[in-house]
C-alpha positions in Angstrom: 0.0 0.0 0.0 1.3 3.5 -0.8 2.5 5.5 2.1 -0.1 8.1 1.1 -2.9 5.8 2.4 -1.1 4.1 5.2 -2.7 4.7 8.5 -1.0 5.9 11.6 -3.0 3.4 13.7 -1.3 0.6 11.8 1.7 1.2 14.1 -0.5 1.2 17.3 -2.5 -1.4 19.0 -5.5 -1.4 16.6 -8.0 -3.8 15.1 -7.6 -4.8 11.5 -11.0 -3.2 10.9 -9.7 0.1 12.1 -6.6 -0.1 9.9 -8.6 -0.9 6.8 -11.5 1.5 7.4 -9.1 4.4 8.2 -7.2 3.7 5.0 -10.5 3.6 3.1 -11.4 6.9 4.6 -8.1 8.4 3.4 -8.9 7.0 -0.1 -12.3 8.7 -0.1 -10.9 12.0 1.0 -8.2 11.7 -1.7 -10.8 10.9 -4.4 -12.8 14.0 -3.4 -9.9 16.4 -2.9 -7.2 15.0 -5.1 -4.7 15.3 -2.2 -4.1 14.6 1.5 -2.2 16.8 4.0 0.8 14.4 3.8 0.8 14.4 0.0 4.2 15.1 -1.5 6.3 14.1 1.5 9.5 12.7 0.0 12.7 11.4 1.4 15.5 9.1 0.0 14.9 6.7 2.8 11.5 5.0 2.5 11.3 4.2 6.2 11.8 7.9 6.9 8.9 8.7 4.6 6.6 6.5 6.7 7.8 8.3 9.8 7.2 11.7 8.3 3.7 10.6 7.1 2.9 9.3 10.6 4.1 12.6 12.1 1.9 14.6 9.7 -1.1 12.3 10.4 -0.6 12.9 14.2 -0.5 16.6 13.6 -3.6 16.6 11.4 -6.9 16.8 13.4 -9.9 14.9 11.9 -11.6 18.3 11.5 -8.7 19.6 9.4 -8.6 16.5 7.3 -12.3 16.7 6.6 -12.6 20.5 6.3 -15.1 21.4 3.6 -16.5 17.8 3.3 -19.8 16.7 4.6 -19.8 16.4 8.4 -20.3 12.6 8.0 -16.6 12.3 7.1 -15.6 13.5 10.6 -18.1 11.2 12.2 -16.8 8.3 10.1 -13.2 8.9 11.2 -14.2 9.5 14.8 -16.2 6.2 14.9 -13.4 4.2 13.3 -10.8 5.6 15.7 -13.1 4.9 18.7 -13.3 1.1 18.1 -11.5 -0.8 20.8 -9.6 -4.0 20.7 -12.1 -6.9 20.6 -14.8 -4.7 19.1 -16.1 -4.5 15.5 -17.1 -1.2 13.9 -20.8 -0.5 13.5 -20.9 -1.0 9.7 -24.6 -0.2 9.5 -23.9 3.1 11.2 -21.1 3.9 8.8 -23.2 3.1 5.8 -26.0 5.2 7.2 -23.6 8.2 7.6 -22.8 8.2 3.9 -26.3 7.4 2.8 -27.5 10.4 4.8 -24.9 12.7 3.2 -25.8 11.3 -0.3 -29.5 12.1 0.2 -28.9 15.5 1.8 -26.7 16.5 -1.2 -29.5 15.6 -3.5 -28.0 12.6 -5.3 -30.2 9.8 -6.6 -29.1 6.2 -6.9 -29.8 5.9 -10.7 -27.2 3.3 -11.5 -25.5 5.8 -13.8 -21.8 6.2 -13.0 -19.2 8.6 -14.4 -17.4 5.8 -16.1 -20.7 4.6 -17.8 -21.3 8.1 -19.2 -17.6 8.4 -20.4 -17.8 5.0 -22.1 -21.1 5.9 -23.8 -19.7 9.3 -25.0 -16.5 7.6 -26.2 -18.4 5.0 -28.2 -20.7 7.6 -29.6 -17.7 9.8 -30.7 -16.0 6.8 -32.4 -19.0 5.3 -34.0 
């Protein structure tokens, strides 16, 4: 996995669920923003890069990471980070968070995806 999406909690006592869900959250933030606060950290020593990314993650509050995003993103990260050893995340709660944001933003689940539209437009242009 790229250091960009590595999670700080992977180095701490954490559940595999937390590690995967926090990394997924980073991917979602990246897909929306095109960047993360630790984007662009470089060093000749790859171990040092991981240390620098971990330091930046520690310094970045959830509110800063999710600034400008629907409030459900903060709630997502806070829930994921609150899961204790021996517990599982409340997946239904996490799904409801994003469903609520989806509905509030006025989206409809119409089974039309960006890649479907692009493929259709490309086939129409070539044919």
